[in-house]
C-alpha positions as CSV (number, residue, x, y, z in Angstrom):
1,M,54.0,6.2,-161.0
2,T,51.4,4.6,-158.8
3,Q,47.8,5.8,-158.4
4,R,48.6,7.0,-154.9
5,Q,51.6,9.0,-156.0
6,A,49.5,10.5,-158.9
7,K,46.8,11.5,-156.5
8,R,49.3,13.1,-154.1
9,L,50.9,15.0,-157.1
10,T,47.5,16.2,-158.2
11,H,46.6,17.5,-154.8
12,G,49.9,19.2,-154.5
13,L,49.5,21.0,-157.9
14,I,46.0,22.1,-156.9
15,A,47.3,23.5,-153.6
16,V,50.1,25.4,-155.5
17,W,47.6,26.7,-158.1
18,T,45.2,27.8,-155.4
19,G,47.9,29.5,-153.4
20,A,49.1,31.4,-156.5
21,I,45.6,32.6,-157.3
22,L,45.2,33.8,-153.7
23,V,48.5,35.6,-153.7
24,F,47.6,37.2,-157.1
25,L,44.3,38.4,-155.7
26,Y,45.2,39.6,-152.2
27,L,48.8,40.8,-152.6
28,P,47.7,44.3,-153.9
29,I,45.3,44.6,-150.9
30,F,48.1,43.6,-148.5
31,S,50.4,46.2,-150.2
32,V,47.8,48.9,-149.6
33,G,47.7,47.9,-145.9
34,L,51.5,48.1,-145.7
35,A,51.5,51.5,-147.4
36,S,49.0,52.8,-144.8
37,F,51.5,52.1,-142.0
38,S,54.5,53.8,-143.7
39,K,55.7,57.1,-142.3
40,A,57.0,58.2,-145.7
41,R,54.7,60.2,-148.0
42,Y,55.2,57.7,-150.9
43,F,55.3,53.9,-150.5
44,R,58.7,52.2,-150.6
45,F,59.5,48.6,-149.9
46,P,60.9,47.6,-147.5
47,I,59.3,50.1,-145.2
48,L,61.9,52.0,-143.1
49,R,59.6,53.3,-140.4
50,Y,56.2,52.1,-139.4
51,D,53.7,54.6,-138.0
52,T,50.0,55.1,-137.4
53,T,50.0,58.9,-138.0
54,W,47.9,58.6,-141.1
55,Y,45.2,56.6,-139.3
56,E,45.1,59.3,-136.6
57,K,44.7,62.0,-139.3
58,A,42.0,59.9,-141.1
59,F,39.9,59.6,-138.0
60,S,40.3,63.3,-137.1
61,S,39.8,64.6,-140.7
62,L,36.4,66.3,-141.2
63,S,36.6,65.8,-145.0
64,V,37.2,62.0,-144.5
65,R,34.2,61.9,-142.1
66,E,32.0,63.7,-144.7
67,L,33.1,61.3,-147.4
68,V,32.4,58.2,-145.3
69,S,29.1,59.7,-144.1
70,T,28.0,60.4,-147.7
71,S,29.0,56.9,-148.9
72,L,27.5,55.2,-145.9
73,T,24.2,57.1,-146.4
74,I,24.0,56.1,-150.0
75,A,24.9,52.5,-149.4
76,L,22.4,52.0,-146.6
77,L,19.6,53.6,-148.5
78,V,20.4,51.6,-151.6
79,A,20.6,48.3,-149.6
80,L,17.2,49.0,-147.8
81,I,15.3,50.1,-150.9
82,S,16.7,47.5,-153.3
83,V,16.0,44.7,-150.9
84,L,12.4,45.9,-150.4
85,L,11.9,46.2,-154.2
86,A,13.8,43.0,-155.0
87,F,11.9,40.9,-152.4
88,F,8.5,41.4,-154.1
89,G,10.2,41.5,-157.6
90,A,11.8,38.1,-156.9
91,L,8.4,36.6,-156.0
92,A,7.1,37.8,-159.3
93,F,10.3,36.6,-161.0
94,A,10.4,33.1,-159.7
95,R,7.4,32.3,-157.4
96,F,4.3,33.0,-159.4
97,D,3.4,32.1,-163.0
98,W,1.6,35.0,-164.7
99,R,1.1,36.4,-168.2
100,G,4.1,38.5,-169.2
101,R,6.4,36.8,-166.7
102,R,9.0,35.9,-169.3
103,L,9.1,39.4,-170.7
104,Y,9.4,40.8,-167.1
105,Q,12.3,38.4,-166.4
106,R,14.2,39.7,-169.4
107,I,13.5,43.4,-168.9
108,I,14.3,43.4,-165.1
109,L,17.9,42.1,-165.9
110,L,18.7,44.5,-168.7
111,P,20.4,47.3,-166.6
112,I,23.0,44.7,-165.4
113,F,24.4,44.4,-168.9
114,F,24.7,48.1,-169.6
115,P,28.2,49.5,-169.0
116,Q,28.0,51.6,-165.8
117,A,29.7,54.6,-167.4
118,V,27.0,54.7,-170.2
119,L,24.2,54.1,-167.7
120,G,25.6,56.9,-165.5
121,L,25.9,59.3,-168.4
122,A,22.3,58.5,-169.5
123,L,21.0,59.1,-166.0
124,L,22.9,62.4,-165.8
125,I,21.4,63.6,-169.1
126,W,17.9,62.5,-167.9
127,F,18.3,64.4,-164.6
128,S,19.4,67.5,-166.4
129,T,16.5,67.2,-168.9
130,V,13.9,67.1,-166.1
131,G,15.7,69.9,-164.1
132,I,17.0,67.8,-161.2
133,I,20.3,69.0,-159.8
134,P,22.6,66.0,-159.1
135,D,23.6,65.3,-155.5
136,W,23.9,62.2,-153.3
137,R,20.1,61.5,-153.7
138,T,20.4,61.2,-157.4
139,A,23.3,58.8,-156.8
140,V,20.9,56.7,-154.8
141,I,18.5,56.5,-157.7
142,A,21.4,55.7,-160.1
143,H,22.7,52.9,-157.9
144,L,19.2,51.5,-157.5
145,V,18.8,51.2,-161.3
146,W,21.8,49.0,-161.5
147,I,21.8,47.2,-158.2
148,T,18.1,46.3,-157.7
149,P,18.1,43.8,-160.6
150,I,21.2,42.1,-159.1
151,V,19.5,41.8,-155.7
152,T,16.3,40.5,-157.4
153,L,18.4,37.8,-159.1
154,V,20.0,36.8,-155.8
155,I,16.7,36.5,-153.9
156,S,15.1,34.7,-156.9
157,I,17.7,31.9,-156.6
158,Q,16.3,31.3,-153.1
159,A,12.7,31.8,-154.3
160,Y,13.1,29.0,-156.9
161,G,13.6,26.5,-154.1
162,F,10.6,27.7,-152.2
163,D,7.9,25.0,-151.8
164,P,4.4,26.5,-152.4
165,A,3.0,23.7,-150.2
166,L,4.3,25.6,-147.1
167,E,2.1,28.6,-147.9
168,E,-0.9,26.4,-148.7
169,A,-0.5,24.6,-145.4
170,A,-0.4,28.0,-143.6
171,F,-3.6,29.1,-145.4
172,D,-5.3,25.8,-144.5
173,L,-4.5,26.4,-140.8
174,G,-6.2,29.7,-140.9
175,A,-3.3,32.1,-141.4
176,S,-3.9,35.4,-143.2
177,R,-1.8,36.5,-146.1
178,W,0.2,38.9,-143.8
179,Q,0.8,36.1,-141.3
180,T,1.9,33.7,-144.0
181,L,4.3,36.3,-145.5
182,K,5.8,37.1,-142.1
183,E,5.9,33.6,-140.6
184,V,6.5,31.4,-143.7
185,T,7.7,33.3,-146.8
186,L,10.1,35.7,-145.2
187,P,12.0,33.2,-143.0
188,V,12.4,30.8,-146.0
189,L,13.8,33.6,-148.2
190,A,15.8,35.2,-145.3
191,P,19.2,33.8,-146.6
192,G,18.6,35.3,-150.0
193,V,17.5,38.6,-148.5
194,I,20.6,38.8,-146.3
195,S,22.8,38.0,-149.2
196,G,21.1,40.5,-151.4
197,A,21.4,43.2,-148.8
198,L,25.2,42.5,-148.5
199,F,25.5,42.6,-152.3
200,A,23.6,45.9,-152.5
201,F,25.6,47.6,-149.7
202,L,29.0,46.6,-150.9
203,L,28.3,47.3,-154.6
204,S,26.9,50.7,-153.7
205,W,29.8,51.5,-151.3
206,G,32.5,50.7,-153.8
207,N,30.7,52.0,-156.9
208,F,32.7,54.6,-158.9
209,P,31.3,55.1,-162.5
210,L,27.6,55.8,-161.4
211,S,28.7,58.0,-158.5
212,L,31.1,60.0,-160.7
213,F,28.2,61.0,-163.0
214,T,25.4,61.5,-160.5
215,T,26.7,62.8,-157.2
216,G,27.1,66.3,-158.4
217,A,28.9,68.5,-155.8
218,D,28.8,65.6,-153.3
219,Q,31.7,63.1,-153.2
220,T,31.9,59.5,-152.2
221,V,35.0,57.6,-151.0
222,P,35.8,55.9,-154.4
223,E,35.6,59.3,-156.2
224,W,37.9,60.9,-153.6
225,L,40.4,58.0,-153.9
226,Y,40.4,58.4,-157.7
227,A,40.8,62.1,-157.6
228,K,43.8,61.9,-155.2
229,M,45.4,59.2,-157.3
230,V,45.2,61.3,-160.4
231,S,46.5,64.5,-158.7
232,G,47.4,65.6,-155.2
233,Y,48.3,62.1,-153.8
234,T,48.3,61.9,-150.1
235,P,49.1,58.9,-147.8
236,L,45.5,59.1,-146.7
237,V,44.7,57.2,-149.9
238,P,46.1,53.8,-148.8
239,T,44.9,54.5,-145.2
240,L,41.3,55.1,-146.3
241,G,41.5,52.2,-148.7
242,A,42.7,49.9,-146.0
243,L,39.9,51.0,-143.6
244,T,37.2,50.5,-146.3
245,T,38.6,47.0,-147.1
246,T,38.6,46.1,-143.4
247,G,35.1,47.4,-143.0
248,A,33.9,45.4,-146.0
249,A,35.4,42.3,-144.5
250,L,33.7,42.9,-141.2
251,I,30.3,43.4,-143.0
252,L,30.8,40.1,-144.8
253,L,31.6,38.4,-141.5
254,L,28.5,39.9,-140.0
255,G,26.4,38.7,-142.9
256,Y,27.8,35.2,-142.6
257,T,27.0,35.2,-138.9
258,L,23.4,36.3,-139.6
259,F,23.1,33.6,-142.4
260,M,24.2,30.9,-140.0
261,L,21.8,32.1,-137.3
262,T,18.9,32.0,-139.7
263,R,19.9,28.5,-140.8
264,R,20.0,27.4,-137.1
265,V,16.6,29.0,-136.4
266,R,15.1,27.3,-139.5
267,G,16.7,24.0,-138.4
268,S,15.2,24.2,-134.9
């Protein structure tokens, strides 16, 4: 076998392996999408009759609207608050050298390594101890405990590549700390901030273990999907699953667009 043939064979095997991985990852999602268009109550393949009835019921259902509203409120608040905390936390994590920095770097990442079910149970016990009745607001706190360290790590990756000379140059030109933060630091860290916000929103939106323990009487989309899969299955399950997956893909596309725009602005 010649070197050219060996190279062609290697590329072919890589393509086949990559295709197999993609099929393995995305075939279940594709199956959920197919099930959402089936007129039958239970999914059978091949589908005998395609219909959009379940989508019409999903959009007109008050319970589905309430579920989406609760999940959306939690995810937006978690994304906003976690990015705000993580932005300054990342500067302390990666930008400045101060006494106790190494200990801070270890402590801030600890919640990531706790199993979410254990963390959710611990938070539920703590809420009960201090007399707080769990609802969607306690779920926001629970999500922040787990997600904020992740967002801090994401923004810190961008902060490690930040050149301190840029801030020093801004100070030398007479800029105040606020002007330097707004005109220099924030634009440089913008890709990390956007990535962290996307991570926070999607992780909060799809979170099940923490929500299960801390939402109380309120219910999020993942909790509802689990409850209906355990008992009382309805075709709204694959329909809502397909809608949330499509929504997540659109959010990722929006985030990528913003990322490219910030790169173009920085380049100009």
